[in-house]
LUMNUGU-183791 format. One record per residue (C-alpha): residue in one letter; x, y, z. Coordinates in Angstrom, 2 decimals. Example, Ala and Ser with C-alpha at 12.3 -4.5 7.8 and 13.67 -1.06 7.14 Angstrom:
- A,12.30,-4.50,7.80
- S,13.67,-1.06,7.14
END
This chain:
- M,-6.47,17.20,-13.55
- P,-5.88,18.28,-9.94
- V,-7.77,17.50,-6.78
- N,-7.30,20.35,-4.31
- L,-7.74,19.43,-0.66
- H,-8.30,22.54,1.47
- F,-7.12,22.23,5.08
- G,-8.68,24.06,8.00
- A,-7.13,24.29,11.46
- D,-8.85,21.11,12.67
- D,-7.70,19.16,9.60
- L,-4.06,19.81,10.45
- L,-4.64,17.90,13.69
- R,-6.16,14.93,11.87
- I,-3.45,13.91,9.42
- R,-2.64,10.25,9.91
- F,-0.92,7.28,8.25
- A,-2.13,3.70,8.02
- V,-1.40,0.36,6.39
- S,-4.32,-1.41,4.71
- P,-4.01,-5.03,3.51
- L,-7.50,-4.67,1.98
- C,-6.45,-1.65,-0.07
- E,-3.25,-3.41,-1.13
- T,-5.26,-6.42,-2.26
- H,-7.36,-4.28,-4.58
- E,-4.34,-2.34,-5.84
- A,-2.63,-5.68,-6.58
- V,-5.71,-6.82,-8.52
- R,-5.60,-3.56,-10.46
- T,-1.89,-4.13,-11.17
- L,-2.73,-7.47,-12.78
- R,-5.01,-5.68,-15.20
- H,-2.29,-3.18,-16.19
- A,0.73,-5.47,-15.99
- D,2.53,-3.67,-18.82
- R,2.73,-0.49,-16.71
- H,4.27,-2.09,-13.62
- G,7.86,-3.06,-14.38
- Y,8.82,-3.03,-10.70
- H,6.45,-5.93,-10.07
- T,7.57,-8.13,-12.97
- P,9.03,-10.87,-10.71
- W,5.79,-10.99,-8.71
- L,3.67,-11.01,-11.87
- R,5.64,-13.95,-13.25
- R,5.11,-15.85,-10.02
- M,1.38,-15.19,-10.15
- R,0.75,-16.61,-13.64
- E,-0.10,-20.10,-12.46
- T,-2.14,-18.77,-9.52
- L,-4.22,-16.56,-11.80
- A,-5.31,-19.52,-13.89
- G,-7.64,-20.62,-11.12
- L,-8.69,-17.18,-9.84
- D,-11.80,-15.46,-11.23
- L,-11.42,-11.72,-10.64
- A,-14.18,-10.62,-13.04
- P,-16.55,-9.38,-10.27
- L,-13.85,-6.98,-9.02
- W,-12.64,-5.92,-12.46
- L,-16.20,-4.91,-13.36
- F,-15.82,-2.02,-10.90
- M,-12.20,-1.18,-11.75
- P,-12.37,0.85,-14.97
- S,-9.46,-0.14,-17.17
- S,-8.99,3.15,-18.97
- P,-8.46,6.24,-16.83
- P,-8.96,9.15,-16.83
- G,-12.47,9.30,-15.52
- G,-12.75,5.87,-13.90
- Y,-14.22,5.43,-10.45
- T,-13.89,2.40,-8.19
- P,-16.48,2.16,-5.38
- D,-15.01,3.55,-2.18
- F,-16.51,0.80,-0.03
- L,-14.26,-1.78,-1.71
- G,-11.14,-0.20,-0.22
- R,-12.57,1.91,2.56
- P,-10.05,3.89,4.64
- P,-8.97,1.78,7.64
- D,-9.99,2.97,11.10
- T,-6.71,1.95,12.76
- P,-3.06,2.45,11.77
- M,-2.27,-1.26,11.33
- A,-5.57,-2.96,10.52
- G,-5.64,-6.71,9.92
- F,-7.10,-8.13,6.73
- D,-9.84,-10.10,8.52
- E,-10.92,-6.96,10.37
- E,-11.12,-4.95,7.16
- L,-12.90,-7.76,5.31
- A,-15.57,-7.89,8.03
- Q,-16.16,-4.15,7.55
- L,-16.48,-4.66,3.80
- R,-19.06,-7.40,4.34
- A,-21.03,-5.05,6.62
- T,-21.38,-2.33,3.95
- D,-24.85,-0.77,3.78
- P,-26.44,-2.15,0.57
- A,-27.92,1.29,-0.26
- L,-24.47,2.89,-0.08
- A,-22.97,0.04,-2.08
- R,-25.59,0.39,-4.81
- A,-25.03,4.16,-5.09
- E,-21.27,3.70,-5.43
- M,-21.56,0.79,-7.87
- A,-23.97,2.81,-10.01
- K,-21.49,5.69,-10.01
- S,-18.72,3.32,-11.09
- L,-20.80,1.91,-13.96
- A,-22.09,5.31,-15.13
- G,-20.61,6.24,-18.49
- R,-19.76,2.60,-19.28
- P,-22.94,1.27,-20.94
- E,-21.37,-2.08,-21.80
- A,-20.57,-2.71,-18.12
- A,-23.84,-1.33,-16.75
- E,-25.89,-3.40,-19.20
- S,-23.93,-6.62,-18.74
- A,-25.57,-9.46,-16.86
- R,-23.12,-9.01,-13.99
- G,-23.67,-5.25,-13.83
- R,-27.47,-5.55,-13.83
- A,-27.37,-8.27,-11.17
- A,-25.14,-6.15,-8.89
- L,-27.47,-3.16,-9.03
- A,-30.58,-5.31,-8.64
- D,-29.25,-7.04,-5.51
- P,-26.51,-4.90,-3.93
- A,-26.48,-6.90,-0.69
- R,-25.60,-10.06,-2.62
- A,-23.07,-8.13,-4.72
- V,-21.28,-6.91,-1.59
- Q,-20.89,-10.48,-0.33
- E,-19.67,-11.69,-3.74
- L,-17.11,-8.90,-3.94
- A,-15.95,-9.69,-0.41
- D,-15.60,-13.38,-1.31
- V,-13.50,-12.57,-4.39
- T,-11.41,-10.12,-2.37
- E,-10.73,-12.77,0.25
- R,-9.64,-15.30,-2.40
- A,-7.41,-12.69,-4.03
- W,-5.80,-11.89,-0.68
- R,-5.09,-15.53,0.14
- A,-3.66,-16.27,-3.30
- L,-1.87,-13.04,-4.24
- L,-0.74,-11.19,-1.12
- A,-0.89,-13.26,2.06
- P,2.28,-15.31,1.29
- D,4.27,-12.08,0.79
- W,2.52,-9.90,3.37
- P,5.40,-9.84,5.91
- R,7.66,-8.38,3.22
- L,5.02,-5.91,2.01
- R,4.04,-4.85,5.52
- A,7.67,-4.22,6.45
- L,8.06,-1.96,3.40
- L,4.91,0.01,4.25
- E,5.74,0.33,7.94
- A,9.25,1.53,7.10
- E,7.72,4.12,4.77
- I,5.45,5.42,7.54
- A,8.35,5.60,9.99
- Y,10.40,7.60,7.48
- R,7.57,10.01,6.67
- S,6.74,10.46,10.36
- R,10.30,11.62,10.94
- Q,9.96,14.07,8.04
- L,6.75,15.45,9.53
- A,8.40,15.80,12.93
- D,11.50,17.48,11.47
- G,9.94,19.91,9.02
- G,6.17,19.85,9.18
- L,3.86,19.49,6.19
- Q,6.18,21.43,3.88
- R,8.91,18.85,4.43
- L,6.51,15.91,4.32
- F,4.94,16.79,0.98
- A,8.17,18.02,-0.65
- D,9.01,14.56,-2.02
- L,6.07,12.34,-1.10
- H,5.19,12.07,-4.80
- P,5.86,14.28,-7.87
- R,2.12,14.74,-8.33
- L,1.62,16.08,-4.81
- S,2.34,19.67,-3.81
- W,1.61,21.78,-0.73
- S,0.97,25.51,-0.83
- G,-0.57,27.65,1.87
- D,-3.36,25.53,3.26
- T,-4.01,23.37,0.19
- L,-2.69,19.97,-0.86
- T,-2.87,19.56,-4.65
- V,-3.05,16.02,-6.00
- R,-2.61,15.73,-9.78
- T,-4.49,12.54,-10.60
- R,-5.32,10.75,-13.86
- T,-8.94,11.91,-13.80
- D,-10.32,14.25,-16.46
- F,-11.88,16.78,-14.10
- A,-10.68,19.18,-11.40
- Q,-12.03,19.16,-7.86
- M,-11.84,21.39,-4.80
- Q,-12.67,19.63,-1.57
- D,-12.94,21.27,1.83
- L,-11.90,18.71,4.41
- D,-14.27,20.23,7.00
- G,-12.41,18.87,10.00
- R,-12.14,15.32,8.67
- G,-8.40,15.58,8.09
- V,-6.70,13.31,5.61
- L,-5.39,9.75,5.64
- L,-2.05,9.06,3.91
- L,-1.93,5.47,2.75
- P,1.37,4.16,1.33
- S,1.06,1.38,-1.23
- A,3.42,-0.97,-3.00
- F,1.05,-1.48,-5.93
- V,-0.41,1.95,-6.73
- W,2.81,3.02,-8.53
- P,3.21,4.97,-10.78
- D,-0.02,6.74,-9.85
- V,-1.26,8.62,-6.84
- V,-4.93,8.28,-5.95
- S,-7.15,10.71,-4.08
- G,-10.79,10.31,-3.29
- F,-13.34,9.12,-0.78
- D,-16.35,11.36,-0.37
- P,-18.39,11.28,2.86
- P,-18.91,9.14,4.85
- W,-15.29,8.14,4.23
- Q,-12.26,10.10,5.43
- P,-10.46,11.83,2.53
- T,-7.51,9.64,1.57
- V,-4.39,9.91,-0.56
- I,-2.88,6.61,-1.69
- Y,0.71,7.03,-2.87
- P,3.67,4.76,-3.79
- A,5.94,3.74,-0.94
- R,9.69,4.17,-1.15
- G,11.78,1.10,-1.87
- I,9.47,-0.76,-4.25
- G,12.32,-1.01,-6.78
- G,13.99,-3.64,-4.59
- L,10.82,-5.22,-3.20
- W,11.06,-8.49,-5.16
- T,14.84,-8.73,-5.46
- E,16.69,-11.07,-3.16
- P,19.73,-9.65,-1.33
- E,23.12,-10.41,-2.82
- T,26.03,-11.00,-0.47
- G,29.59,-10.61,-1.70
- P,32.08,-13.35,-0.82
- A,34.32,-10.98,1.18
- L,31.43,-9.88,3.40
- A,30.35,-13.49,3.90
- R,33.90,-14.49,4.95
- L,34.01,-11.58,7.39
- L,30.61,-11.99,9.04
- G,29.47,-15.48,8.11
- A,27.00,-16.22,5.35
- N,23.74,-15.76,7.28
- R,24.83,-12.69,9.20
- A,26.08,-11.08,5.98
- A,22.75,-11.92,4.33
- V,20.87,-10.16,7.14
- L,23.00,-7.04,6.75
- A,22.60,-7.08,2.97
- A,18.84,-7.53,3.23
- L,18.39,-4.35,5.26
- D,18.25,-2.06,2.23
- A,15.20,-0.58,3.97
- P,14.15,-0.68,7.63
- S,12.64,-4.04,8.51
- T,11.38,-6.21,11.36
- T,12.81,-9.52,12.51
- T,9.79,-11.40,11.17
- A,9.97,-9.78,7.74
- L,13.70,-10.50,7.44
- A,13.20,-14.12,8.48
- H,10.48,-14.53,5.84
- R,12.59,-12.90,3.15
- L,15.73,-14.92,3.91
- G,14.08,-18.22,4.75
- L,15.70,-18.32,8.20
- A,14.24,-18.99,11.63
- P,13.14,-15.78,13.42
- S,15.23,-16.76,16.45
- S,18.32,-17.05,14.25
- V,17.67,-13.69,12.59
- S,17.09,-12.09,16.01
- G,20.49,-13.32,17.18
- H,22.24,-11.99,14.08
- L,20.52,-8.61,14.46
- S,21.69,-8.31,18.05
- V,25.30,-9.02,17.09
- L,25.21,-6.57,14.17
- R,23.65,-3.88,16.34
- D,26.22,-4.40,19.11
- A,28.95,-4.03,16.46
- G,27.56,-0.64,15.41
- L,26.38,-1.83,12.00
- L,22.65,-1.53,12.77
- A,20.33,0.73,14.73
- S,16.91,-0.22,16.06
- R,13.83,1.83,16.94
- R,10.34,0.99,18.08
- H,7.42,1.69,15.74
- G,4.08,0.84,17.33
- H,4.31,-2.70,18.65
- Q,7.26,-3.63,16.45
- V,10.99,-2.97,16.34
- L,12.51,-1.82,13.05
- Y,16.18,-2.40,12.22
- E,18.17,-0.33,9.75
- R,21.81,-0.02,8.76
- T,23.99,2.67,10.29
- P,26.40,4.63,8.03
- L,29.08,2.09,8.94
- G,26.74,-0.78,8.06
- I,25.85,0.86,4.75
- T,29.52,1.26,3.88
- L,30.36,-2.31,4.82
- A,27.40,-3.76,2.91
- G,28.21,-1.67,-0.15
- G,31.82,-2.76,-0.13
- G,30.97,-6.42,0.39
END
């Protein structure tokens, strides 16, 4: 059923993008629970099997209903970030500082309609001592981050930052109509209303009332799109980022391209199937950042790459000539 977000004049001035490692951590945990639905992440899921053996995620899963429609996860667990590129430690500190009264209200809402969860020992304990529950959930979230996402975060962050750069250009070129035209099949823009067709079993109309909306790309929310966050949170739409199909695949370099450019330089060109930073490429290829930086400079000077600044980072992407050469390699 749809969620209809009604924009006023002030809301149009408060549309923003952000990257949230905290949100991605919880979406990754949710992916583990629905592994059969997430074919794109099969290589990552296989890698995580041994890690999961020593990771107890039950406190989080209690508040992540496994059978939508109708499920609600407490908003405080993945609260909208205040800054465009928040760090995990910063977001975790905000989670730990959640008002226990707010946490209890949201946990009770999550457990409502699920008697077996509400009446379980863990459910009763959470509602009886929400302050303790918040700290336990933060502890589990931190362990999940360290085990599941932190080793791959440079790759994930590069994907999400490239997505924001691409969508920002769409917004600049064609406004909201262009932005929402292909953001996700379940999103549509008409007049002053953004319609989000979610997996819930009820329809909503929400006036943004000057709060605007946060657009949060995610590697793990696919194939869904999620909308929610009642006050005091900013309304947020979490949607799948472009390029997740190749997220876990390693670049393949043809022998002809390697002979032409050298093995490492060819690998750098092949790896740029989406805009990326020097650090992310170095992590993906297992090369020193200084070496990757040198290869990027040579490829850019040869007209095979272009670079642009995004925030405090520089993103590299292939030019049409670079795309042709990489495809023919």
